[in-house]
MARFI-75384 format. One record per residue (C-alpha): x, y, z. Coordinates in pm, whole numbers, plus 50000, padded with zeros to 5 digits. Example, Ala and Ser with C-alpha at 12.3 -4.5 7.8 and 13.67 -1.06 7.14 Angstrom:
MARFI-75384
- xx;yy;zz
- 51230;49550;50780
- 51367;49894;50714
END
This chain:
MARFI-75384
- xx;yy;zz
- 20724;94817;31156
- 21035;95025;31098
- 21148;95064;30736
- 21482;94931;30615
- 21758;95190;30645
- 22067;95015;30786
- 22239;94801;30520
- 22567;94609;30526
- 22722;94412;30237
- 22994;94165;30330
- 23116;93815;30236
- 22860;93793;29955
- 22567;93880;30184
- 22343;94183;30197
- 22200;94236;30547
- 21947;94508;30626
- 21728;94605;30918
- 21505;94896;31008
- 21595;95063;31336
- 21931;94886;31365
- 22216;95091;31510
- 22466;94848;31356
- 22488;94516;31169
- 22784;94279;31195
- 22850;93987;30960
- 23087;93728;31108
- 23217;93417;30931
- 23220;93146;31201
- 23367;92883;30967
- 23349;92793;30598
- 22979;92696;30632
- 22832;92910;30912
- 22790;93288;30905
- 22653;93484;31201
- 22459;93809;31169
- 22433;94048;31464
- 22170;94322;31453
- 22223;94587;31721
- 21948;94817;31846
- 21925;95123;32063
- 21835;95035;32420
- 21462;95067;32486
- 21344;95044;32125
- 20989;94908;32122
- 20877;94886;31760
- 20893;94563;31560
- 21197;94537;31335
- 21237;94353;31008
- 21578;94189;30966
- 21663;94073;30614
- 21948;93863;30478
- 22009;93805;30106
- 22265;93636;29882
- 22275;93471;29538
- 22446;93195;29343
- 22431;93066;28981
- 22136;92840;28895
- 22348;92560;28748
- 22254;92190;28754
- 21936;92245;28957
- 21631;92023;28906
- 21420;92129;29201
- 21394;92250;29558
- 21308;92066;29878
- 21175;92215;30201
- 20992;92038;30486
- 20636;92097;30368
- 20692;92115;29990
- 20464;91814;29934
- 20436;91732;29564
- 20559;92076;29455
- 20933;92033;29403
- 20963;92278;29113
- 21218;92557;29102
- 21029;92883;29153
- 21084;93243;29049
- 21232;93485;29299
- 20904;93678;29301
- 20702;93373;29414
- 20526;93385;29753
- 20743;93328;30056
- 20760;93002;30248
- 20681;93088;30608
- 20813;92900;30908
- 20797;92943;31283
- 20796;92721;31589
- 20451;92587;31505
- 20504;92562;31128
- 20776;92369;30942
- 21147;92461;30958
- 21371;92718;30780
- 21573;92508;30536
- 21594;92507;30156
- 21773;92235;29959
- 21839;92271;29585
- 21923;91942;29414
- 22004;91810;29065
- 21853;91532;28852
- 22066;91273;29033
- 21920;91374;29369
- 22250;91535;29470
- 22272;91848;29677
- 22370;92160;29487
- 22301;92412;29761
- 22142;92383;30105
- 22075;92676;30339
- 21931;92661;30691
- 21868;92930;30951
- 21925;92899;31324
- 21600;93087;31391
- 21350;92804;31440
- 21108;92978;31677
- 21009;93319;31536
- 20843;93382;31201
- 21078;93353;30903
- 20975;93434;30544
- 21200;93258;30290
- 21207;93382;29931
- 21426;93144;29730
- 21398;93130;29352
- 21551;93206;29016
- 21593;93563;28894
- 21484;93596;28534
- 21731;93870;28446
- 22052;93675;28507
- 21964;93311;28590
- 22087;93337;28948
- 21917;93189;29253
- 21819;93461;29497
- 21790;93355;29860
- 21629;93617;30082
- 21524;93557;30441
- 21311;93802;30635
- 21269;93777;31014
- 21039;93990;31226
- 21207;94077;31555
- 20933;94184;31801
- 21020;94516;31959
- 20851;94423;32285
- 21148;94203;32371
- 21359;94521;32417
- 21653;94337;32260
- 21986;94515;32245
- 22109;94259;31994
- 21951;93995;31779
- 22174;93712;31654
- 22099;93465;31377
- 22319;93222;31183
- 22301;93065;30838
- 22446;92722;30763
- 22523;92657;30394
- 22655;92362;30198
- 22742;92336;29830
- 22887;91987;29865
- 22767;91757;29588
- 22638;91457;29782
- 22303;91279;29824
- 22050;91547;29921
- 21938;91343;30220
- 22291;91357;30357
- 22290;91737;30339
- 21961;91740;30528
- 22106;91519;30800
- 22384;91776;30840
- 22119;92047;30860
- 21953;91861;31148
- 22286;91831;31326
- 22340;92208;31278
- 22016;92273;31466
- 22102;92017;31730
- 22449;92163;31789
- 22318;92444;32011
- 22429;92422;32372
- 22076;92412;32511
- 21918;92197;32239
- 21754;91866;32320
- 21484;91648;32164
- 21222;91466;32368
- 21313;91099;32387
- 21083;90861;32201
- 21004;90542;32396
- 20991;90218;32200
- 20613;90226;32242
- 20610;90528;32008
- 20737;90303;31729
- 20473;90032;31766
- 20166;90023;31536
- 19866;90237;31622
- 19493;90201;31563
- 19310;90534;31531
- 18935;90585;31559
- 18922;90900;31342
- 18861;90786;30983
- 18685;90469;31093
- 18434;90626;31333
- 18488;91003;31332
- 18287;91150;31620
- 18064;90845;31658
- 18268;90679;31932
- 18136;90520;32250
- 18303;90313;32518
- 18146;89997;32371
- 18273;90071;32018
- 18622;90161;32140
- 18660;89854;32362
- 18536;89608;32100
- 18744;89756;31818
- 19050;89776;32042
- 19034;89400;32098
- 19023;89344;31720
- 19321;89576;31672
- 19517;89388;31936
- 19454;89060;31750
- 19605;89212;31434
- 19923;89315;31615
- 19846;89672;31718
- 19986;89815;32041
- 19823;90156;32089
- 19485;90314;32018
- 19414;90683;31964
- 19066;90806;32045
- 19003;91120;31840
- 18728;91382;31826
- 18389;91281;31966
- 18479;91161;32315
- 18389;91502;32459
- 18060;91569;32275
- 17740;91411;32145
- 17745;91651;31850
- 17863;91490;31524
- 17871;91789;31287
- 18253;91796;31275
- 18286;92156;31401
- 18468;92278;31712
- 18180;92453;31890
- 18185;92193;32170
- 18562;92206;32227
- 18719;92374;32527
- 18587;92211;32845
- 18732;91866;32775
- 18495;91662;32983
- 18406;91312;32858
- 18052;91276;32729
- 17836;91117;33000
- 17617;90969;32726
- 17908;90785;32566
- 18117;90706;32874
- 17979;90614;33215
- 18320;90625;33381
- 18601;90739;33153
- 18888;90628;33378
- 18734;90281;33413
- 18688;90265;33035
- 19055;90353;32975
- 19156;90088;33229
- 18954;89821;33048
- 19125;89901;32717
- 19469;89897;32879
- 19394;89565;33048
- 19401;89403;32701
- 19766;89510;32667
- 19701;89823;32460
- 19812;90180;32531
- 19557;90460;32517
- 19613;90803;32360
- 19361;91087;32357
- 19304;91376;32113
- 19299;91743;32211
- 19285;92034;31963
- 19487;92272;32176
- 19381;92620;32052
- 19002;92585;32030
- 18747;92731;32268
- 18399;92669;32124
- 18088;92880;32179
- 17906;92584;32338
- 18177;92530;32599
- 18107;92629;32958
- 18442;92808;32964
- 18372;93020;32655
- 18244;93311;32866
- 18553;93291;33085
- 18794;93313;32792
- 18598;93502;32523
- 18813;93811;32583
- 19135;93612;32568
- 19126;93496;32205
- 19367;93555;31916
- 19072;93539;31677
- 18726;93390;31636
- 18615;93175;31341
- 18244;93190;31258
- 18261;92877;31042
- 18397;92648;31315
- 18214;92849;31584
- 18525;92854;31798
- 18794;93095;31901
- 19171;93049;31910
- 19293;93091;32267
- 19550;93363;32327
- 19832;93182;32506
- 20013;93508;32578
- 19795;93514;32891
- 19938;93298;33174
- 19583;93213;33284
- 19515;93051;32945
- 19836;92846;32954
- 19768;92730;33309
- 19417;92621;33212
- 19543;92420;32914
- 19822;92257;33113
- 19572;92146;33377
- 19359;91971;33115
- 19645;91753;32994
- 19768;91678;33346
- 19418;91560;33440
- 19394;91328;33139
- 19717;91148;33231
- 19685;91160;33610
- 19312;91100;33659
- 19210;90902;33350
- 19529;90702;33303
- 19595;90777;32935
- 19940;90692;32802
- 19973;90974;32553
- 19823;91285;32398
- 19752;91383;32041
- 19796;91762;32055
- 19638;91904;31743
- 19620;92234;31552
- 19902;92420;31726
- 19977;92579;31388
- 19675;92801;31460
- 19879;92986;31722
- 19988;93297;31530
- 19890;93664;31516
- 19620;93774;31273
- 19525;94125;31167
- 19241;94119;31419
- 19450;93975;31704
- 19479;94204;32008
- 19805;94391;32059
- 20036;94309;32346
- 19866;94445;32654
- 19771;94419;33018
- 19759;94069;33163
- 19994;93920;32903
- 20342;93806;33000
- 20461;93735;32644
- 20449;93964;32343
- 20533;93691;32093
- 20289;93402;32043
- 20566;93157;31951
- 20753;93236;32273
- 20429;93179;32465
- 20375;92848;32285
- 20725;92738;32382
- 20647;92821;32745
- 20315;92632;32735
- 20468;92320;32583
- 20782;92329;32796
- 20600;92351;33129
- 20331;92103;33023
- 20581;91845;32897
- 20789;91876;33213
- 20484;91810;33430
- 20365;91519;33216
- 20702;91347;33228
- 20683;91356;33607
- 20362;91154;33582
- 20482;90921;33306
- 20845;90901;33200
- 20735;90722;32882
- 20458;90969;32792
- 20382;90985;32418
- 20296;91320;32256
- 20199;91343;31892
- 20223;91647;31664
- 20158;91646;31289
- 20267;91831;30979
- 20311;92125;30950
- 20425;92164;31313
- 20720;91926;31282
- 21032;92142;31300
- 21339;92110;31524
- 21193;92326;31801
- 20877;92117;31831
- 21087;91803;31880
- 21162;91933;32230
- 20799;91877;32328
- 20679;91579;32124
- 20819;91237;32043
- 20579;91145;31758
- 20553;91341;31434
- 20269;91237;31203
- 20196;91298;30836
- 19927;91556;30762
- 19577;91420;30686
- 19576;91243;30349
- 19290;90988;30365
- 19324;90713;30106
- 19637;90858;29943
- 19933;90622;29934
- 20141;90879;29745
- 20086;91157;29999
- 20161;90918;30286
- 20482;90806;30118
- 20601;91162;30060
- 20499;91272;30408
- 20670;90991;30596
- 20991;91017;30394
- 21008;91396;30419
- 20959;91372;30795
- 21228;91105;30829
- 21480;91332;30656
- 21488;91584;30944
- 21338;91411;31247
- 21636;91221;31383
- 21538;90983;31665
- 21184;91121;31692
- 20925;90858;31592
- 20761;90928;31255
- 20404;90806;31199
- 20197;90774;30886
- 19861;90938;30849
- 19588;90691;30932
- 19530;90436;30656
- 19176;90394;30531
- 19003;90235;30232
- 18658;90136;30112
- 18538;89793;30224
- 18514;89688;29856
- 18877;89774;29787
- 19102;89493;29665
- 19348;89353;29913
- 19636;89448;29680
- 19534;89814;29660
- 19486;89826;30036
- 19833;89674;30074
- 19983;89951;29861
- 19877;90189;30136
- 20050;89973;30397
- 20380;89970;30208
- 20353;90342;30133
- 20440;90407;30497
- 20694;90127;30529
- 20961;90354;30677
- 20744;90486;30958
- 20514;90364;31232
- 20183;90272;31073
- 19856;90420;31191
- 19544;90234;31075
- 19182;90351;31073
- 18943;90107;30905
- 18649;89930;31069
- 18804;89596;31149
- 18474;89409;31176
- 18381;89508;30818
- 18697;89434;30619
- 18758;89101;30443
- 18959;88811;30581
- 19214;88871;30304
- 19260;89229;30418
- 19304;89111;30776
- 19576;88866;30668
- 19745;89142;30472
- 19734;89382;30768
- 19870;89117;31003
- 20154;89025;30765
- 20280;89377;30695
- 20227;89491;31053
- 20435;89201;31182
- 20702;89268;30917
- 20732;89631;31023
- 20746;89536;31391
- 21009;89265;31349
- 21231;89491;31132
- 21181;89808;31333
- 21550;89892;31362
- 21606;89854;30988
- 21295;90046;30883
- 21274;90318;31147
- 21616;90367;31304
- 21862;90358;31015
- 21946;90632;30768
- 21678;90659;30503
- 21809;90697;30146
- 21533;90816;29910
- 21621;90862;29544
- 21510;91117;29285
- 21317;91372;29494
- 21198;91543;29173
- 21018;91217;29081
- 20871;91184;29433
- 21097;90903;29556
- 21037;90607;29320
- 21295;90408;29518
- 21390;90418;29887
- 21664;90222;30062
- 21770;90150;30422
- 22075;89954;30540
- 22143;89818;30887
- 22505;89709;30867
- 22509;89593;31229
- 22223;89354;31163
- 22348;89269;30812
- 22008;89366;30670
- 21914;89585;30377
- 21583;89678;30218
- 21484;89858;29902
- 21127;89961;29821
- 21025;90046;29465
- 20721;90267;29409
- 20739;90248;29029
- 20732;89939;28806
- 20979;89774;28566
- 21263;89786;28814
- 21618;89660;28789
- 21706;89513;29129
- 22078;89517;29185
- 22161;89248;29444
- 22536;89292;29411
- 22725;89394;29723
- 22412;89374;29935
- 22396;89282;30300
- 22352;88915;30388
- 21974;88958;30420
- 21816;89168;30146
- 21449;89258;30100
- 21300;89403;29785
- 20950;89545;29841
- 20749;89577;29520
- 20534;89872;29630
- 20358;89909;29294
- 20148;89710;29045
- 20240;89356;28948
- 20504;89333;28676
- 20839;89171;28601
- 21167;89293;28745
- 21528;89214;28658
- 21749;89064;28932
- 22126;89063;28916
- 22327;88859;29165
- 22676;88928;29295
- 22959;88794;29077
- 23107;88601;29370
- 22805;88441;29532
- 22448;88345;29460
- 22137;88405;29666
- 21839;88209;29791
- 21514;88391;29717
- 21152;88372;29830
- 20874;88582;29677
- 20562;88647;29885
- 20239;88821;29795
- 20085;89106;29995
- 19934;88860;30246
- 20267;88692;30313
- 20184;88379;30111
- 20483;88221;29933
- 20451;88251;29556
- 20786;88108;29453
- 21124;87995;29587
- 21439;87979;29380
- 21813;88017;29375
- 21997;88267;29162
- 22354;88183;29068
- 22652;88409;29116
- 22667;88663;28835
- 22326;88561;28700
- 22070;88808;28566
- 21713;88685;28583
- 21369;88827;28517
- 21105;88737;28777
- 20739;88826;28820
- 20651;89030;29129
- 20297;89048;29272
- 20142;89383;29360
- 20262;89500;29703
- 20466;89181;29730
- 20811;89121;29872
- 21124;88932;29770
- 21329;88802;30063
- 21681;88681;29989
- 21986;88556;30173
- 22335;88527;30037
- 22481;88183;29960
- 22848;88151;30034
- 22864;87888;29761
- 22735;87944;29411
- 22393;87787;29357
- 22242;87644;29044
- 21914;87746;28886
- 21620;87534;28991
END
């Protein structure tokens, strides 16, 4: 890696790069600045390009980035970098105030190569330092490397600034996102938490019928279909042949599930080649690294032979077995380690992220020829703008039993994912759990497509009624919940209230994830839903001054608890059940209290 020695300071930026013959800083408009790093022809060493600027830390409550999770705190400028690349997150930082308003958002155009973002407060002067470091692989023999920064200091809801960030990424001439079919927005039953590796054709077919009865449209069969081993490792990954013990005829099994009206998706952890696989000997010298704990290597996709092998696996699953979609897992393992081999003979890519783009591009193109409505799922952290080219489902990272993590994950994904379908992590709970607490998990992922993973023959009838009610509600209000702009409040408090409004359908919904709420029903759409996604307690309702509303309160199983009218201008306290819902419609004429 060449040391920094070329430095340019212009327009408030400091740009530096080792081995650069020149650096140009060009203001494209009042929000976008382009940086051009020029190199001598034939340079082969890696180069570190760095861009830095600062601004006063005034009215800042926290920072948001795609995989910040629960950590929204403002950090020091010496804190560890946030790393992004094609297979991990996205390069955007949003600083916001206590009202959830944007104070400063910065996003980079480089969404494929590794970016290290250092953004935090400098103790000496109270300024925010934003420093971005990008490794430009020398093996590309680039004469010039270009990168742009989009910035906004407009004080507006932070989610609005993030929507503009997404449009900045999408504004490139060659950018596109893989279209999500409507099937990608219909509820999914997953066999992972419920059965783990203990799946058989009998179990899958029986449970699929139960899922269909509860309103589910797709099943995902996870780890275990390819092995009799149930020790949770990856030693038996790599060949991707259905277990003959568990499945007599895999294609016939898939056909039987699909005959019930369900779609069938299948799990593949893309990078792994396990020591027990027949193909391990073939590929043992084409690995990025080997992990003794999981007893599996990470395939080196810089080799065309490796990419061709992987593509063939996925083509076979769709063409020969008839599956409707693929769950492509662990692609965030595709990166160079210290022990990874250097670029060498037999490789046609020097950069792993470039090779990953080639693998996914060619594979997706071939799959769409077989099925125009193919579904491909990726999960956090590999959920950035580049990955949207190759997948139409983005799922929350594993968070079994955590309603809070599912809420944060689905909302954070919705903020940048545009028309790509966002899915919750699979919901699971103990069979002794109360129906209300189980329902809190359902409403935690209200603004996404729900994935469920409990054993349906073991849960109570109450839980089944609850699942059926909320599943049907999400399906029947899909446009409102999944296709309209999401408006989450107070990111520093982890979104205690979230709102969506479908003006075309005259519908509006607000979900509260903290108790003792004031529910403002003034100037609402004709149909307004208030989802009480927290423990039972009273809430204050206030009606519009010019018209009353008719209201129905239902519990988490959809059973009507009370019906009443609220007069124009009236303020009333009502009792809301845990994970319950208030449904109201506007009265054109003022109504009297009942």
